[in-house]
DRENDODO-445046 format. One record per residue (C-alpha): residue number from 0; residue in one letter; x, y, z. Coordinates in nm, 2 decimals, decimal comma, padded with zeros to 4 digits, m for minus. Each point is the difference from the previous one (the first is absolute). Layout:
<pts>
PT|NUM|A|X|Y|Z $
...
</pts>
This chain:
<pts>
PT|0|M|00,00|00,01|00,00 $
PT|1|L|00,14|00,30|m00,09 $
PT|2|S|m00,03|00,37|00,17 $
PT|3|K|m00,33|00,08|00,09 $
PT|4|R|00,00|00,36|m00,21 $
PT|5|A|00,14|m00,22|m00,29 $
PT|6|Q|m00,33|m00,16|m00,02 $
PT|7|K|m00,23|00,22|00,03 $
PT|8|R|m00,26|00,03|m00,24 $
PT|9|T|m00,35|00,12|m00,09 $
PT|10|R|m00,26|m00,29|00,11 $
PT|11|T|m00,29|m00,07|m00,09 $
PT|12|R|m00,27|m00,16|00,22 $
PT|13|T|m00,27|m00,13|m00,23 $
PT|14|L|00,07|m00,37|00,02 $
PT|15|A|m00,03|m00,18|m00,36 $
PT|16|P|m00,37|m00,20|m00,04 $
PT|17|S|00,17|m00,32|m00,03 $
PT|18|V|00,16|00,02|00,33 $
PT|19|A|m00,20|m00,16|00,26 $
PT|20|R|m00,08|00,18|00,28 $
PT|21|R|m00,13|m00,06|00,36 $
PT|22|P|m00,06|00,25|00,28 $
PT|23|R|00,27|00,04|00,27 $
PT|24|A|00,15|00,18|00,32 $
PT|25|F|00,31|00,15|00,04 $
PT|26|L|00,19|00,04|00,32 $
PT|27|S|00,06|00,36|00,02 $
PT|28|P|00,37|00,09|m00,05 $
PT|29|R|00,06|00,33|m00,19 $
PT|30|I|00,08|m00,09|m00,29 $
PT|31|S|00,06|00,30|m00,34 $
PT|32|D|00,22|00,05|m00,30 $
PT|33|D|00,18|00,28|00,22 $
PT|34|A|00,08|m00,16|00,35 $
PT|35|P|00,34|00,13|00,08 $
PT|36|D|00,34|m00,19|m00,02 $
PT|37|H|00,12|00,20|00,32 $
PT|38|E|00,39|m00,13|m00,01 $
PT|39|F|00,04|00,01|m00,35 $
PT|40|E|m00,12|00,34|m00,02 $
PT|41|Q|00,22|00,11|00,24 $
PT|42|L|00,32|m00,06|m00,29 $
PT|43|P|00,09|00,32|m00,16 $
PT|44|L|m00,19|00,08|m00,33 $
PT|45|E|00,30|m00,08|m00,22 $
PT|46|T|00,05|m00,34|00,17 $
PT|47|R|m00,39|m00,10|m00,01 $
PT|48|E|00,00|00,15|m00,38 $
PT|49|A|00,33|m00,27|m00,08 $
PT|50|I|m00,18|m00,29|00,14 $
PT|51|V|m00,36|00,01|m00,14 $
PT|52|S|00,20|00,05|m00,35 $
PT|53|V|00,17|m00,31|00,08 $
PT|54|L|m00,29|m00,21|00,13 $
PT|55|S|m00,20|00,13|m00,28 $
PT|56|S|00,19|m00,14|m00,22 $
PT|57|V|00,06|m00,37|00,08 $
PT|58|S|m00,32|m00,11|m00,16 $
PT|59|S|00,09|00,12|m00,32 $
PT|60|D|00,35|m00,08|00,05 $
PT|61|P|00,09|m00,22|00,28 $
PT|62|E|00,35|m00,12|m00,19 $
PT|63|A|00,11|00,37|00,00 $
PT|64|A|m00,15|00,10|00,32 $
PT|65|L|00,24|m00,27|00,20 $
PT|66|P|00,36|00,23|00,05 $
PT|67|R|m00,26|00,29|00,05 $
PT|68|L|m00,16|m00,15|00,29 $
PT|69|E|00,34|m00,17|00,11 $
PT|70|A|00,16|00,38|m00,01 $
PT|71|L|m00,32|00,12|00,17 $
PT|72|R|00,03|m00,25|00,29 $
PT|73|E|00,36|00,09|00,09 $
PT|74|Q|m00,13|00,31|00,03 $
PT|75|F|m00,31|00,00|00,16 $
PT|76|P|00,04|m00,33|00,18 $
PT|77|H|m00,30|00,08|00,26 $
PT|78|V|m00,27|00,06|m00,26 $
PT|79|P|m00,24|m00,32|m00,05 $
PT|80|Q|m00,14|00,06|m00,38 $
PT|81|I|00,31|m00,03|m00,13 $
PT|82|Y|00,10|m00,36|00,15 $
PT|83|N|m00,36|m00,12|m00,12 $
PT|84|A|00,03|00,16|m00,32 $
PT|85|T|00,33|m00,23|m00,09 $
PT|86|A|m00,22|m00,28|00,10 $
PT|87|H|m00,25|00,08|m00,24 $
PT|88|A|00,32|00,08|m00,24 $
PT|89|Y|00,15|m00,34|00,01 $
PT|90|G|m00,36|m00,14|00,01 $
PT|91|A|m00,09|00,21|m00,35 $
PT|92|I|00,31|m00,19|m00,17 $
PT|93|G|m00,05|m00,32|00,17 $
PT|94|D|00,26|m00,04|00,23 $
PT|95|I|m00,22|m00,18|00,27 $
PT|96|A|00,31|m00,06|00,27 $
PT|97|S|00,11|00,37|m00,03 $
PT|98|Q|m00,38|00,09|00,02 $
PT|99|R|m00,06|m00,23|00,33 $
PT|100|Y|00,36|00,10|00,13 $
PT|101|W|m00,13|00,36|m00,06 $
PT|102|V|m00,34|m00,06|00,17 $
PT|103|I|00,08|m00,17|00,30 $
PT|104|K|00,35|00,28|00,05 $
PT|105|T|m00,29|00,28|00,02 $
PT|106|Y|m00,22|m00,18|00,22 $
PT|107|E|00,25|m00,04|00,20 $
PT|108|L|00,18|00,33|m00,01 $
PT|109|F|m00,36|00,17|00,01 $
PT|110|P|m00,26|m00,19|00,20 $
PT|111|H|m00,23|00,26|00,02 $
PT|112|Y|00,00|00,11|m00,36 $
PT|113|L|m00,33|m00,16|m00,16 $
PT|114|F|00,07|m00,05|m00,34 $
PT|115|G|00,32|m00,21|00,13 $
PT|116|V|m00,21|m00,20|00,23 $
PT|117|C|m00,26|m00,06|m00,24 $
PT|118|A|00,26|m00,10|m00,24 $
PT|119|Y|00,16|m00,22|00,22 $
PT|120|G|m00,35|m00,16|00,07 $
PT|121|E|m00,05|m00,04|m00,39 $
PT|122|M|00,30|m00,21|00,00 $
PT|123|L|m00,07|m00,20|00,23 $
PT|124|L|m00,34|m00,08|m00,20 $
PT|125|R|00,20|m00,05|m00,35 $
PT|126|R|00,22|m00,24|00,20 $
PT|127|E|m00,32|m00,19|00,21 $
PT|128|Q|00,14|00,11|00,33 $
PT|129|F|m00,34|m00,01|00,13 $
PT|130|E|00,12|m00,07|00,37 $
PT|131|E|00,24|00,29|00,04 $
PT|132|F|m00,24|00,19|m00,18 $
PT|133|E|m00,25|m00,02|00,22 $
PT|134|M|00,27|00,01|00,33 $
PT|135|I|00,04|00,35|m00,12 $
PT|136|F|m00,31|00,16|m00,15 $
PT|137|G|m00,28|m00,27|00,20 $
PT|138|K|m00,14|00,23|00,21 $
PT|139|K|00,01|00,28|m00,18 $
PT|140|R|m00,24|00,01|m00,34 $
PT|141|H|m00,08|00,33|00,04 $
PT|142|L|00,23|00,32|m00,09 $
PT|143|Q|m00,03|00,13|00,34 $
PT|144|L|00,12|m00,29|00,14 $
PT|145|L|00,30|00,00|m00,17 $
PT|146|S|00,08|00,32|00,05 $
PT|147|P|m00,23|00,12|00,31 $
PT|148|D|00,27|00,28|00,05 $
PT|149|Q|m00,11|00,14|m00,35 $
PT|150|Q|m00,31|00,23|m00,04 $
PT|151|N|00,02|00,08|m00,37 $
PT|152|F|00,10|m00,25|m00,29 $
PT|153|H|00,04|00,09|m00,39 $
PT|154|T|m00,26|m00,16|m00,22 $
PT|155|T|00,32|m00,23|m00,13 $
PT|156|E|00,12|m00,10|00,34 $
PT|157|A|m00,41|m00,14|00,07 $
PT|158|I|00,06|m00,16|m00,33 $
PT|159|A|00,33|m00,20|00,06 $
PT|160|F|m00,17|m00,12|00,33 $
PT|161|Y|m00,35|m00,10|m00,10 $
PT|162|R|00,16|m00,17|m00,34 $
PT|163|M|00,25|m00,22|00,22 $
PT|164|W|m00,31|m00,10|00,22 $
PT|165|C|m00,19|m00,08|m00,31 $
PT|166|R|00,27|m00,24|m00,17 $
PT|167|Y|00,01|m00,16|00,35 $
PT|168|A|m00,38|m00,05|00,02 $
PT|169|L|00,05|m00,15|m00,40 $
PT|170|Q|00,29|m00,21|00,11 $
PT|171|R|m00,19|m00,12|00,29 $
PT|172|K|m00,35|m00,06|m00,21 $
PT|173|D|m00,13|00,22|00,29 $
PT|174|W|m00,28|00,20|m00,26 $
PT|175|S|m00,17|00,17|00,28 $
PT|176|L|00,32|00,17|00,10 $
PT|177|A|00,13|00,01|m00,35 $
PT|178|W|m00,31|00,24|m00,10 $
PT|179|E|00,01|00,24|00,29 $
PT|180|H|00,37|00,08|m00,07 $
PT|181|Y|m00,15|00,00|m00,40 $
PT|182|E|m00,25|00,27|00,08 $
PT|183|H|00,21|00,19|00,21 $
PT|184|L|00,23|00,01|m00,31 $
PT|185|C|m00,26|00,09|m00,23 $
PT|186|D|m00,10|00,31|00,19 $
PT|187|L|00,33|00,13|00,04 $
PT|188|D|00,09|00,02|m00,36 $
PT|189|Q|m00,16|m00,28|m00,25 $
PT|190|N|00,23|00,12|m00,28 $
PT|191|H|00,34|m00,08|00,22 $
PT|192|P|00,24|m00,22|m00,20 $
PT|193|Q|00,00|m00,24|00,31 $
PT|194|V|m00,42|00,01|00,02 $
PT|195|V|m00,06|m00,05|m00,35 $
PT|196|P|00,12|m00,40|m00,03 $
PT|197|L|m00,23|m00,07|00,27 $
PT|198|H|m00,29|00,08|m00,16 $
PT|199|S|m00,04|m00,31|m00,22 $
PT|200|I|00,06|m00,20|00,27 $
PT|201|F|m00,25|00,11|00,21 $
PT|202|R|m00,24|00,02|m00,28 $
PT|203|R|00,04|m00,35|m00,02 $
PT|204|E|m00,06|m00,11|00,32 $
PT|205|H|m00,32|00,20|00,03 $
PT|206|L|m00,12|m00,15|m00,30 $
PT|207|H|00,06|m00,37|00,13 $
PT|208|A|m00,06|00,08|00,36 $
</pts>
């Protein structure tokens, strides 16, 4: 997951007719596109702009971004977004071993960085390490339980969290839990790249239920 600011986009709230919807009720964390990232915003403006510029290039040209990310890590070793973007870049070029290394390193260095925590959870699910996933996340099925000291969440943070839990529920074939988190995702942004692939899965399950 890249920088919150780099991912900000215009949102369409109306769900496509082909996607099944049901009534839902959120827990009530405050989620918005404007939730501040206090630690990142304390950096000097020029530093923030340099970091955002590199993070924004990861999806379009991950291989070229890697040496720039390495330079940023050396200069700003306390900025978790750089480490998370490094993992993302290695995943984009198919270097799974390096991606796993940087996912773990991000999680170890920044255990409260929500994107890094969710990336670690997704890694455990890809490797079907369900016992470890449940040990870490089993009692934290809602956003505020994972980050109890955080009052405001960026939309992309919430999407990362609910997508992780939706993936867990699908792998465990717990359709009730999967629907719950899928609906959260649709309420947040049905057109987000991490949400769109789920539509066909849940439409198919709805038709066959």
